[in-house]
N, C-alpha and C positions, 0 to 999 in steps of 0.2 A: 363605609369601611367594610373587610373582609378582614376574615381569619383561614387562611391555612390548615387541615387539619390532613390528620392519614387513614384512611379505612382502609380494610381489606374485604374485600369483594369475594362471592364465589366465583370460579371462573365461569360459568354458564352466564353471569351478571355482570362480568364484566367484561366480556365476549356481545354481550346486548349493547353497552355503553360505547366500544371501539365500535361497530356496525352503525350505530347512528351518528356518531362522526364522520364512519367515515361516506355514507350516504349524505351527508351535508344538511342532514334533520338537524344537526347540534354545531356547534361550532369549537365543540372542547368537549373531555369529558368534564369537565366541573361545571358546565352551561345542563348535562340530561341529569347529574347530581340534584342541581340545586332544582331542577324544572320538577324533579320526582319530589323534593321535600317540601317546593313550594305547592306542590299538587296537595300532598300528605297533608299539610299544615291546613289547608283552607277544607280538605274533607273534613277535619276533627271540627274547626269553627263550627261548617255547615252539622256536624250531627248537636254540636253543645244549641246550637239553634233551633234545632226537630223537639230535642231534649226542653229548653225552654218551652216553645209552642205546643208541647203533650202535657204540660205541667200546668197549662195555661188553658188546657179546656176545650180545649181547640177551634174556639170562637173568632170573632173580627177584630179582637182586642191585642195590639201590637204592641201594648205600652211597656212590657217587659223585657219583648225583645229589641225597645230601645234603649232602655235600658241597658242590658249587656251591652249590647253597640257599642254606645257613648262609652264604653271601657275599654273596650280595643285599641292600642294601640293603634294609630293611624302613621304606615311610612308613604311620604309625599317626594322619596325621591326617586 
């Protein structure tokens, strides 16, 4: 399922999005924006993982990380 939203982008970002589509690196503007937001989402999840590892003392015990990962929703679509 998807939801349509309207966003206002600075001219230079909109030009970049259009250039990605024109160069064939993305099928649409929406694909470029989606790719960027998915990358940001993965980055934030990775930072949360790093925080968990830091709090765990940096040892080889990944139990806390596994518990955290088990709480994350899994998108199987």
